[in-house]
Backbone bond lengths (Angstrom), bond angles and torsions (degrees), N, CA, C in turn:
res aa  C-N    CA-C-N  psi(-1)  N-CA   C-N-CA  omega(-1)  CA-C   N-CA-C  phi
1 M - - - 1.509 - - 1.550 106.43 -
2 K 1.246 119.39 139.81 1.421 127.54 -178.34 1.537 110.35 -72.99
3 E 1.365 116.96 130.53 1.430 120.15 -179.25 1.496 110.78 -79.07
4 Q 1.344 115.85 135.63 1.429 123.84 -177.27 1.628 108.26 -72.38
5 P 1.395 114.05 133.38 1.495 111.49 176.82 1.495 114.03 -68.76
6 V 1.234 120.91 148.67 1.479 124.75 174.66 1.517 112.58 -74.12
7 S 1.348 116.21 121.47 1.438 121.25 -177.68 1.515 111.26 -74.56
8 F 1.342 116.05 162.41 1.447 119.60 176.95 1.456 112.22 -58.76
9 V 1.323 118.06 -42.09 1.452 121.07 -178.02 1.527 111.73 -62.54
10 Q 1.326 118.85 -35.90 1.433 121.32 -178.27 1.658 107.69 -72.00
11 K 1.297 115.43 -28.71 1.459 118.15 174.83 1.528 112.16 -77.35
12 L 1.407 117.49 -21.71 1.363 121.07 -176.19 1.514 112.83 -80.69
13 F 1.324 120.76 -36.89 1.464 122.67 -176.03 1.550 115.83 -58.61
14 P 1.314 118.42 -40.02 1.500 115.88 173.22 1.521 116.61 -62.53
15 L 1.309 115.36 -25.07 1.430 119.90 -179.02 1.554 112.23 -80.53
16 L 1.308 114.46 -18.83 1.535 116.85 -177.39 1.449 112.68 -60.53
17 S 1.319 116.90 -40.46 1.503 121.15 -176.38 1.479 109.49 -64.99
18 K 1.292 119.23 -35.07 1.503 122.88 -177.89 1.506 108.91 -72.77
19 V 1.319 117.09 -42.14 1.470 125.69 179.71 1.601 106.76 -65.21
20 E 1.355 114.17 -40.90 1.451 116.08 -179.56 1.562 112.21 -64.20
21 I 1.267 115.38 -42.39 1.488 119.57 176.57 1.515 112.74 -60.62
22 A 1.358 114.65 -44.19 1.413 118.33 179.11 1.598 112.64 -64.31
23 C 1.349 114.30 -37.28 1.492 117.82 176.44 1.499 113.00 -70.27
24 M 1.445 117.03 -34.45 1.391 117.05 175.92 1.532 114.24 -67.79
25 L 1.331 113.03 -32.71 1.453 117.08 179.03 1.524 107.88 -68.86
26 A 1.302 116.30 -47.60 1.491 120.76 -179.34 1.522 108.66 -60.36
27 L 1.343 118.03 -36.97 1.500 118.20 178.72 1.517 111.51 -66.17
28 A 1.359 114.35 -40.49 1.490 117.06 -177.68 1.620 107.99 -64.84
29 I 1.352 113.51 -47.57 1.479 113.58 175.84 1.436 116.68 -60.27
30 G 1.327 117.36 -36.70 1.451 122.14 175.78 1.448 115.63 -63.09
31 L 1.407 114.72 -42.34 1.483 118.70 179.67 1.526 111.28 -69.81
32 V 1.347 117.53 -36.25 1.426 120.54 177.02 1.530 109.74 -64.89
33 A 1.287 113.76 -45.25 1.514 118.13 -177.57 1.487 110.32 -65.65
34 Q 1.424 118.02 -38.81 1.530 117.84 176.65 1.439 107.70 -67.21
35 Y 1.370 122.40 -38.71 1.501 120.50 178.61 1.502 112.89 -60.12
36 L 1.372 112.95 -37.19 1.510 116.03 179.18 1.521 115.50 -87.27
37 K 1.392 112.33 16.09 1.556 120.45 175.67 1.415 114.00 64.84
38 Y 1.334 118.21 29.43 1.485 122.25 171.37 1.596 105.45 -93.29
39 P 1.311 119.13 152.38 1.459 119.89 175.10 1.501 110.56 -74.71
40 A 1.382 113.73 118.05 1.451 116.46 -176.27 1.464 110.28 -138.70
41 Q 1.339 118.08 19.16 1.468 124.62 -174.18 1.549 109.79 -58.73
42 S 1.356 112.60 -47.89 1.561 116.30 -179.87 1.465 111.88 -60.85
43 L 1.341 118.01 -40.02 1.466 118.54 -179.65 1.548 110.62 -67.07
44 L 1.270 116.17 -38.06 1.514 119.68 176.61 1.560 111.38 -65.56
45 V 1.283 117.00 -37.76 1.492 121.18 176.03 1.517 109.60 -61.82
46 V 1.295 116.09 -47.24 1.547 118.65 -176.71 1.525 109.43 -69.16
47 A 1.313 118.53 -37.20 1.387 119.61 -178.09 1.507 114.59 -74.75
48 L 1.281 120.65 -42.64 1.495 126.67 178.80 1.521 106.44 -70.09
49 G 1.323 119.63 -42.60 1.428 120.29 179.36 1.549 113.98 -66.47
50 G 1.379 112.94 -37.25 1.468 116.26 174.81 1.544 111.12 -65.25
51 L 1.316 115.13 -46.65 1.450 119.07 178.24 1.525 112.63 -53.50
52 S 1.354 116.82 -44.21 1.447 121.76 -179.01 1.520 110.38 -63.64
53 V 1.347 118.22 -38.85 1.402 119.96 177.53 1.519 112.41 -69.15
54 V 1.308 116.05 -39.04 1.528 119.65 174.97 1.510 109.01 -59.69
55 F 1.330 118.66 -50.03 1.506 123.11 -176.56 1.563 108.23 -61.42
56 F 1.318 117.03 -44.73 1.446 117.81 -177.36 1.543 112.68 -65.42
57 L 1.312 117.97 -42.48 1.457 122.58 -179.65 1.583 107.56 -72.10
58 G 1.294 117.97 -36.29 1.470 122.40 -178.23 1.501 109.28 -67.21
59 A 1.320 118.81 -22.78 1.527 119.39 178.59 1.505 110.75 -68.72
60 Y 1.273 120.39 -20.43 1.432 123.74 177.86 1.560 116.50 -95.62
61 E 1.310 114.54 5.87 1.469 120.78 179.53 1.540 107.14 -73.32
62 P 1.272 116.78 135.49 1.429 120.79 -176.70 1.624 108.73 -68.79
63 P 1.267 117.10 153.46 1.501 119.08 179.14 1.552 111.38 -55.83
64 T 1.278 114.49 147.44 1.512 120.98 -174.23 1.498 114.23 -99.19
65 F 1.338 119.72 -5.93 1.474 119.32 -171.17 1.594 108.03 -80.60
66 V 1.348 116.71 158.57 1.408 123.45 176.12 1.422 112.09 -92.31
67 R 1.301 121.03 122.16 1.438 125.00 -175.78 1.543 110.60 -102.47
68 D 1.372 118.58 135.56 1.444 117.73 176.50 1.539 108.03 -77.07
69 E 1.247 115.97 162.44 1.520 125.25 -178.48 1.456 111.65 -58.45
70 N 1.336 120.05 -48.70 1.434 119.34 -172.05 1.530 111.99 -106.24
71 E 1.332 114.38 24.36 1.486 119.51 -179.73 1.490 111.48 -84.72
72 K 1.297 119.02 123.95 1.455 123.47 -176.26 1.509 110.51 -94.75
73 F 1.316 114.49 135.55 1.478 123.07 173.17 1.534 111.80 -109.75
74 G 1.289 115.41 141.61 1.477 121.65 176.09 1.563 110.00 -111.60
75 M 1.236 109.28 -162.30 1.552 116.74 -179.37 1.496 112.00 -69.24
76 P 1.303 119.54 -36.47 1.541 114.40 177.14 1.530 112.40 -62.97
77 E 1.330 120.89 -40.30 1.404 125.57 177.25 1.559 112.77 -64.42
78 L 1.370 113.17 -41.13 1.488 115.43 176.37 1.544 112.04 -64.45
79 L 1.293 115.03 -42.02 1.433 120.20 -179.64 1.552 111.98 -66.41
80 Q 1.345 118.34 -47.83 1.433 124.65 -175.64 1.578 113.88 -74.95
81 L 1.260 114.98 -34.24 1.475 118.08 -173.15 1.507 115.72 -100.17
82 V 1.343 118.13 -21.39 1.437 120.03 -177.31 1.524 114.30 -122.35
83 I 1.325 116.77 -47.64 1.486 114.97 -173.26 1.550 110.93 -81.64
84 V 1.327 121.50 -46.49 1.477 122.51 -179.75 1.487 112.06 -64.24
85 P 1.349 122.94 -38.82 1.495 115.30 176.34 1.477 116.15 -65.19
86 K 1.409 115.36 -27.06 1.477 117.03 176.30 1.575 112.17 -72.49
87 I 1.328 110.76 -42.15 1.539 114.75 176.00 1.516 109.86 -63.84
88 L 1.353 119.51 -39.09 1.392 121.58 179.32 1.518 112.89 -62.93
89 G 1.303 119.37 -43.46 1.477 123.51 179.60 1.463 111.16 -63.84
90 I 1.334 119.68 -42.76 1.410 121.97 -179.89 1.502 112.50 -67.57
91 S 1.390 114.71 -43.01 1.477 119.51 -176.03 1.582 106.86 -70.30
92 M 1.335 119.17 -30.51 1.449 118.00 173.15 1.478 115.44 -66.95
93 A 1.310 115.07 -33.90 1.514 119.84 178.26 1.524 105.64 -67.72
94 V 1.317 120.41 -44.61 1.474 122.54 179.32 1.488 111.61 -62.79
95 A 1.318 119.00 -39.97 1.470 123.49 175.87 1.482 110.77 -61.13
96 C 1.360 116.30 -44.23 1.463 118.73 -176.97 1.557 111.62 -64.75
97 I 1.308 114.84 -41.06 1.493 117.19 175.42 1.524 110.70 -66.88
98 G 1.300 119.74 -36.48 1.464 121.61 172.19 1.534 111.93 -57.23
99 I 1.356 114.04 -49.34 1.490 118.11 178.73 1.460 111.16 -59.44
100 L 1.319 116.37 -43.80 1.521 123.00 178.30 1.577 109.86 -57.88
101 F 1.263 117.72 -50.79 1.520 119.92 177.04 1.481 111.44 -61.61
102 K 1.305 118.92 -39.14 1.486 119.86 179.81 1.512 109.39 -65.18
103 M 1.346 119.96 -45.77 1.450 124.02 -175.98 1.484 112.36 -64.71
104 I 1.369 119.43 -36.99 1.428 122.35 -175.38 1.581 111.14 -93.40
105 G 1.344 114.35 -9.13 1.409 119.13 173.93 1.531 116.36 77.47
106 V 1.380 115.08 29.66 1.302 120.46 -178.79 1.592 110.99 -100.66
107 N 1.284 119.31 133.50 1.484 122.69 179.26 1.511 114.37 43.32
108 P 1.327 115.12 81.14 1.516 118.96 -175.85 1.551 109.96 -60.52
109 E 1.344 115.72 -42.93 1.504 116.39 -177.86 1.562 111.19 -61.46
110 G 1.263 114.15 -44.80 1.521 120.37 -179.84 1.520 111.58 -65.01
111 S 1.296 114.36 -41.89 1.558 115.84 178.81 1.548 108.22 -67.04
112 A 1.364 120.35 -38.96 1.452 117.08 177.80 1.455 112.77 -62.30
113 Q 1.346 118.17 -41.22 1.488 122.62 176.56 1.497 110.66 -56.62
114 M 1.332 112.02 -49.35 1.497 115.93 -173.64 1.514 111.29 -67.79
115 L 1.430 115.46 -36.26 1.444 116.93 -179.18 1.586 109.39 -70.55
116 L 1.345 117.47 -36.73 1.441 117.92 177.72 1.539 111.39 -68.08
117 L 1.246 119.86 -44.18 1.460 121.99 -177.50 1.492 113.04 -72.81
118 G 1.322 118.22 -39.82 1.444 121.34 -179.57 1.506 110.52 -72.39
119 G 1.326 116.92 -46.12 1.399 123.69 178.31 1.496 116.17 -63.03
120 S 1.345 117.58 -46.47 1.482 120.42 179.65 1.506 111.31 -72.53
121 T 1.274 121.80 -37.40 1.479 124.67 179.24 1.540 106.70 -65.72
122 S 1.320 116.32 -44.80 1.470 119.18 177.63 1.478 112.72 -61.13
123 A 1.346 118.72 -39.89 1.458 124.54 -179.70 1.497 108.49 -64.24
124 I 1.384 118.08 -44.01 1.483 120.26 178.29 1.469 110.55 -65.86
125 A 1.284 120.54 -41.95 1.483 122.17 177.03 1.554 113.37 -60.12
126 I 1.350 109.23 -43.02 1.565 114.48 177.75 1.466 108.31 -61.30
127 A 1.432 123.19 -46.40 1.367 124.21 177.00 1.491 113.22 -54.84
128 I 1.324 121.89 -46.11 1.442 127.15 178.98 1.581 110.63 -60.44
129 I 1.338 116.09 -42.28 1.404 120.49 179.07 1.637 109.34 -64.17
130 L 1.347 113.03 -46.23 1.418 118.64 179.56 1.552 110.44 -59.60
131 I 1.342 122.30 -37.50 1.375 128.11 176.36 1.542 108.11 -62.77
132 G 1.295 116.88 -41.69 1.493 122.60 176.26 1.497 113.02 -63.87
133 L 1.352 117.39 -34.24 1.447 119.94 176.54 1.521 110.99 -71.45
134 V 1.312 117.55 -37.73 1.473 120.13 179.64 1.603 110.56 -70.48
135 T 1.312 115.47 -37.88 1.480 117.47 -175.98 1.527 109.10 -90.12
136 N 1.384 122.24 7.07 1.472 121.33 174.10 1.486 113.41 61.11
137 V 1.292 118.54 49.70 1.493 122.03 175.61 1.516 104.58 -69.59
138 K 1.416 118.78 142.99 1.392 124.18 -178.51 1.554 110.13 -59.24
139 H 1.348 113.02 137.19 1.462 120.35 174.39 1.509 114.58 60.69
140 I 1.272 120.88 21.74 1.465 127.66 -177.76 1.534 108.72 -65.52
141 Q 1.302 114.91 -34.20 1.507 119.77 -178.18 1.559 111.34 -57.16
142 S 1.295 120.02 -23.99 1.437 121.51 178.98 1.580 113.57 -69.36
143 I 1.320 113.18 -12.90 1.484 120.51 -175.42 1.560 109.29 -97.84
144 V 1.321 116.03 -19.05 1.469 116.89 -175.58 1.536 118.22 -59.55
145 P 1.363 119.04 -29.88 1.458 116.07 174.05 1.517 113.56 -62.59
146 K 1.273 118.44 -26.71 1.544 120.39 179.54 1.520 106.06 -70.61
147 L 1.326 120.50 -27.90 1.448 121.29 -179.95 1.579 109.51 -67.13
148 Y 1.282 115.65 -35.74 1.480 117.53 -178.30 1.551 109.26 -65.70
149 R 1.261 117.04 -24.27 1.547 117.62 174.99 1.485 111.74 -90.16
150 A 1.333 116.01 -35.96 1.451 118.62 -170.79 1.549 113.80 -76.99
151 V 1.327 118.10 -34.31 1.482 119.71 -174.81 1.522 109.68 -64.63
152 P 1.394 121.05 -47.35 1.466 117.22 -177.51 1.603 110.70 -71.48
153 I 1.285 117.63 -30.82 1.462 117.52 -179.65 1.541 108.16 -71.62
154 A 1.299 120.81 -46.39 1.455 121.62 173.44 1.476 117.17 -55.42
155 A 1.341 112.69 -41.43 1.478 118.51 178.37 1.503 110.89 -67.39
156 A 1.353 118.00 -42.82 1.472 120.40 178.13 1.513 109.13 -63.64
157 A 1.250 117.39 -43.79 1.518 120.85 -177.64 1.498 111.25 -61.00
158 L 1.327 113.80 -49.89 1.470 117.30 -178.00 1.565 112.92 -68.37
159 Y 1.332 113.98 -32.41 1.463 117.50 174.21 1.615 113.10 -65.22
160 L 1.349 111.55 -46.48 1.438 114.20 179.65 1.459 111.79 -68.15
161 Y 1.306 120.77 -27.35 1.519 122.55 175.26 1.498 107.01 -70.32
162 S 1.303 117.70 -40.94 1.550 117.07 -174.70 1.498 110.96 -69.99
163 V 1.316 119.24 -28.39 1.499 118.31 179.30 1.555 112.26 -91.57
164 N 1.328 114.38 13.69 1.485 121.85 -177.86 1.515 109.09 -62.75
């Protein structure tokens, strides 16, 4: 049987975690520099822009859990393992761009809308994933690492929206 060629997208997904780490490091350095009154606006733009691209592209990554041949999935598994992670990735990207616009002072009305939409959609998706954790949906543990990223971003977005 002929082997399938590896697509560009399949080559891209393993690189996303490395880019995410680099963007998080740049964001941390930029925030510390801004706190110390050093000019770090361009570093924050690159870091938050990069994170939003990583989150948006990561939303389309296929699920990583191993499924048995005769294992049946219903609507809760479809919602928890496929639909909500995609919504969460896209909403985190929107929230990151909203945070970026808020920090650099561009388009206050647009940044407020992005903060509200990204933060509230992320919060709803987080609540749905937490319900899945409580009700023991199959393979829900594969989604938990996304929560480690989503909770601080949603909290920051909703906080920045509230102080608008």
